[in-house]
RODO-2510 file (C-alpha; in nm, 4 decimals, decimal comma):
residues 210
     n   res          X          Y          Z
     1     m    -4,0234     0,0848    -7,9440
     2     k    -4,1715    -0,1649    -7,6982
     3     f    -3,9578    -0,3435    -7,4451
     4     r    -3,8909    -0,7142    -7,4508
     5     k    -4,0839    -0,9496    -7,2273
     6     n    -3,7944    -0,9953    -6,9872
     7     g    -3,4273    -0,9188    -6,9308
     8     v    -3,1697    -0,6867    -6,7811
     9     y    -3,2774    -0,3261    -6,7366
    10     w    -2,9580    -0,1194    -6,7111
    11     l    -2,9645     0,2107    -6,5240
    12     t    -2,6774     0,4469    -6,5999
    13     p    -2,4585     0,5454    -6,3030
    14     s    -2,4882     0,9115    -6,2020
    15     g    -2,1152     0,9403    -6,1371
    16     i    -2,0080     0,9285    -6,5024
    17     q    -1,9914     1,2818    -6,6399
    18     d    -1,7633     1,1957    -6,9338
    19     t    -2,0036     1,1311    -7,2219
    20     k    -1,7563     0,9278    -7,4265
    21     k    -1,6944     0,7009    -7,1290
    22     l    -2,0683     0,6600    -7,0716
    23     v    -2,1354     0,5804    -7,4379
    24     s    -1,8529     0,3250    -7,4409
    25     l    -1,9997     0,1595    -7,1330
    26     a    -2,3451     0,1613    -7,2908
    27     r    -2,2147    -0,0177    -7,6003
    28     q    -2,0659    -0,2929    -7,3837
    29     v    -2,3893    -0,3318    -7,1884
    30     m    -2,6092    -0,3491    -7,4955
    31     s    -2,3689    -0,5876    -7,6685
    32     g    -2,4075    -0,8052    -7,3586
    33     g    -2,7816    -0,8253    -7,4120
    34     a    -2,9491    -0,5546    -7,2014
    35     s    -3,3175    -0,5375    -7,2903
    36     m    -3,3789    -0,1792    -7,1748
    37     v    -3,1701     0,1253    -7,0740
    38     q    -3,2607     0,4062    -6,8378
    39     y    -3,0690     0,7336    -6,8315
    40     r    -3,0390     0,8318    -6,4679
    41     q    -2,8214     1,1374    -6,4027
    42     k    -2,8436     1,3642    -6,0994
    43     n    -2,5167     1,5565    -6,1250
    44     l    -2,5316     1,7527    -6,4520
    45     n    -2,7173     2,0604    -6,5715
    46     t    -3,0038     2,0438    -6,8216
    47     s    -2,7864     2,1079    -7,1280
    48     q    -2,5326     1,8436    -7,0281
    49     k    -2,8049     1,5896    -6,9584
    50     r    -2,9606     1,6548    -7,2974
    51     h    -2,6254     1,6020    -7,4704
    52     q    -2,5603     1,2755    -7,2881
    53     a    -2,9133     1,1521    -7,3459
    54     l    -2,8935     1,2197    -7,7195
    55     q    -2,5665     1,0275    -7,7473
    56     l    -2,7048     0,7343    -7,5498
    57     k    -3,0195     0,7313    -7,7587
    58     k    -2,8104     0,6810    -8,0737
    59     v    -2,6571     0,3680    -7,9220
    60     c    -2,9988     0,2399    -7,8123
    61     v    -3,1410     0,2916    -8,1605
    62     a    -2,8460     0,1042    -8,3119
    63     y    -2,9055    -0,1911    -8,0787
    64     r    -3,2856    -0,1643    -8,0945
    65     v    -3,3062    -0,1266    -7,7165
    66     p    -3,5765     0,0972    -7,5612
    67     f    -3,4327     0,4152    -7,4101
    68     i    -3,6023     0,5433    -7,0939
    69     i    -3,5440     0,8724    -6,9092
    70     n    -3,5563     0,8786    -6,5294
    71     d    -3,7680     1,1479    -6,3632
    72     s    -3,7898     1,4042    -6,6435
    73     v    -4,0767     1,4175    -6,8914
    74     d    -3,9213     1,7353    -7,0345
    75     l    -3,5939     1,5588    -7,1132
    76     a    -3,7782     1,2586    -7,2558
    77     l    -3,9626     1,4925    -7,4906
    78     a    -3,6477     1,6879    -7,5799
    79     v    -3,4600     1,3787    -7,6993
    80     d    -3,7651     1,1808    -7,8168
    81     a    -3,6879     0,8966    -7,5778
    82     d    -3,8939     0,5783    -7,5844
    83     g    -4,0380     0,6578    -7,2445
    84     v    -3,9955     0,7802    -6,8894
    85     h    -3,9719     0,6293    -6,5430
    86     i    -4,1441     0,8166    -6,2621
    87     g    -4,1388     0,7798    -5,8846
    88     k    -4,3618     0,8954    -5,6041
    89     s    -4,2233     1,2484    -5,6070
    90     d    -4,1734     1,2794    -5,9827
    91     s    -4,4191     1,3855    -6,2524
    92     s    -4,7636     1,2385    -6,2153
    93     l    -4,8584     0,9477    -6,4357
    94     k    -5,1423     1,1418    -6,5979
    95     m    -4,9178     1,4370    -6,6772
    96     a    -4,6543     1,2074    -6,8219
    97     r    -4,9072     1,0251    -7,0410
    98     d    -5,0730     1,3484    -7,1541
    99     n    -4,7361     1,4880    -7,2623
   100     l    -4,5759     1,1771    -7,4084
   101     g    -4,8769     1,0160    -7,5722
   102     d    -5,0053     0,6600    -7,5763
   103     h    -4,7154     0,5173    -7,7784
   104     k    -4,4453     0,5854    -7,5183
   105     i    -4,3400     0,3573    -7,2322
   106     i    -4,4130     0,4772    -6,8784
   107     g    -4,2820     0,2900    -6,5788
   108     v    -4,3581     0,3685    -6,2162
   109     s    -4,1713     0,3007    -5,8917
   110     c    -4,4004     0,1192    -5,6500
   111     y    -4,1460     0,0351    -5,3760
   112     n    -4,3235    -0,2362    -5,1725
   113     d    -4,6802    -0,1258    -5,2433
   114     i    -4,9023    -0,3632    -5,4418
   115     d    -5,2006    -0,1285    -5,4157
   116     r    -5,0001     0,1552    -5,5695
   117     a    -4,8931    -0,0765    -5,8508
   118     q    -5,2537    -0,1751    -5,9205
   119     d    -5,3590     0,1893    -5,9264
   120     m    -5,0756     0,2869    -6,1616
   121     l    -5,1505     0,0020    -6,4025
   122     d    -5,5210     0,0854    -6,3949
   123     n    -5,4279     0,4387    -6,4954
   124     g    -5,2054     0,3467    -6,7868
   125     a    -4,8572     0,2552    -6,6629
   126     d    -4,6755     0,0061    -6,8846
   127     y    -4,4648    -0,1530    -6,6128
   128     v    -4,4222    -0,1350    -6,2365
   129     a    -4,0990    -0,1510    -6,0380
   130     f    -4,0575    -0,2876    -5,6872
   131     g    -3,7633    -0,2548    -5,4483
   132     r    -3,5167    -0,2204    -5,2980
   133     f    -3,4691    -0,5897    -5,2279
   134     y    -3,1136    -0,5693    -5,0946
   135     p    -2,8863    -0,2938    -4,9567
   136     s    -2,8334    -0,0442    -5,2373
   137     l    -2,6095     0,2569    -5,2941
   138     t    -2,8405     0,3755    -5,5702
   139     k    -3,1565     0,3620    -5,3566
   140     p    -3,0294     0,3629    -4,9955
   141     e    -3,3434     0,5218    -4,8503
   142     a    -3,6026     0,3196    -5,0410
   143     p    -3,8116     0,0888    -4,8213
   144     m    -3,7138    -0,2772    -4,8192
   145     c    -3,9344    -0,5021    -5,0301
   146     s    -3,9954    -0,8730    -4,9823
   147     p    -3,9673    -1,1141    -5,2766
   148     e    -4,3194    -1,2221    -5,1766
   149     v    -4,4382    -0,8930    -5,3266
   150     l    -4,3064    -1,0097    -5,6628
   151     k    -4,5040    -1,3332    -5,6296
   152     v    -4,8241    -1,1451    -5,5595
   153     a    -4,7557    -0,9025    -5,8441
   154     g    -4,6888    -1,1881    -6,0848
   155     e    -5,0189    -1,3505    -5,9973
   156     q    -5,2131    -1,0243    -6,0060
   157     f    -5,0637    -0,8329    -6,3019
   158     s    -5,0034    -0,9163    -6,6658
   159     s    -4,7614    -0,6249    -6,7062
   160     s    -4,3833    -0,6375    -6,6846
   161     i    -4,2541    -0,6386    -6,3263
   162     v    -3,9154    -0,4831    -6,2533
   163     a    -3,7091    -0,5634    -5,9444
   164     i    -3,4513    -0,3080    -5,8290
   165     g    -3,2093    -0,2549    -5,5442
   166     g    -2,8766    -0,4246    -5,4745
   167     i    -2,9261    -0,6938    -5,7378
   168     n    -2,6250    -0,8897    -5,8624
   169     l    -2,5357    -1,2255    -6,0152
   170     d    -2,5607    -1,3999    -5,6784
   171     n    -2,9156    -1,2937    -5,5904
   172     a    -3,0865    -1,2140    -5,9216
   173     s    -3,2145    -1,5671    -5,9896
   174     y    -3,4111    -1,5665    -5,6657
   175     l    -3,6015    -1,2555    -5,7732
   176     i    -3,6594    -1,3898    -6,1242
   177     n    -3,7934    -1,7133    -5,9779
   178     n    -4,0300    -1,5089    -5,7633
   179     g    -4,1793    -1,3233    -6,0595
   180     a    -3,9501    -1,0412    -6,1738
   181     t    -3,9644    -1,0091    -6,5523
   182     h    -3,6809    -0,7540    -6,5472
   183     i    -3,3937    -0,6895    -6,3082
   184     a    -3,2780    -0,3273    -6,2851
   185     i    -2,9012    -0,3109    -6,2414
   186     v    -2,6510    -0,0297    -6,1850
   187     d    -2,3344    -0,1217    -5,9953
   188     a    -2,3217    -0,4960    -6,0669
   189     i    -2,2729    -0,4033    -6,4324
   190     s    -2,1187    -0,0559    -6,4327
   191     q    -1,8508    -0,1424    -6,1784
   192     a    -1,7757    -0,4885    -6,3147
   193     k    -1,4307    -0,5612    -6,4599
   194     c    -1,6056    -0,6478    -6,7848
   195     p    -1,9515    -0,4849    -6,8154
   196     y    -2,0190    -0,6823    -7,1330
   197     l    -1,9620    -1,0146    -6,9606
   198     a    -2,1536    -0,9087    -6,6488
   199     t    -2,4556    -0,8162    -6,8609
   200     k    -2,4318    -1,1364    -7,0632
   201     r    -2,4269    -1,3505    -6,7484
   202     l    -2,7185    -1,1641    -6,5922
   203     s    -2,9173    -1,1858    -6,9152
   204     g    -2,8477    -1,5580    -6,9280
   205     l    -3,0347    -1,6066    -6,6003
   206     f    -3,3632    -1,5411    -6,7794
   207     k    -3,2972    -1,8214    -7,0291
   208     k    -3,2392    -2,0603    -6,7397
   209     n    -3,5712    -1,9597    -6,5880
   210     l    -3,7897    -1,9995    -6,8959
***
């Protein structure tokens, strides 16, 4: 399943260990119009992660939303996810592609590094992610990235360009206007009073910027 040209890219919060709660949240987010979902869980063992990932995948299939696994090629293979997202210290791009095949989505964190993004795309990445753009609890140690990087990336690359890091309804439009085709969101959706409505409003920003 290929991802849509633009939209909200929801990353699951690591703090939710209750699978039913996570699945319920996922249904709200996808009903609100999320275009892609990434399972990002640091606090469970391998068996628990596999169980959660399988349940989330069912929801993604029902909503026809691509399901991406953060960090783990092994878990992506185990649940037949639509792809994997890798960072600087995660599995190499070549290893991920060799294991997952050409039909799966592979995204790569590029922080604030245009040269890294170019190299990753040249070697088969499907999308590149930049950030953090604002203070972020999810990525507190990631280097700050200027919106100018998005402008350069938009001019230089034909791939999807994901912005991540402290993004919310107040600042997302600025990043979209500067070239982000997707905005990766955790807290602004997961901690919202109504995750469905938060996702719907964030998704609506892309329609305004067409």
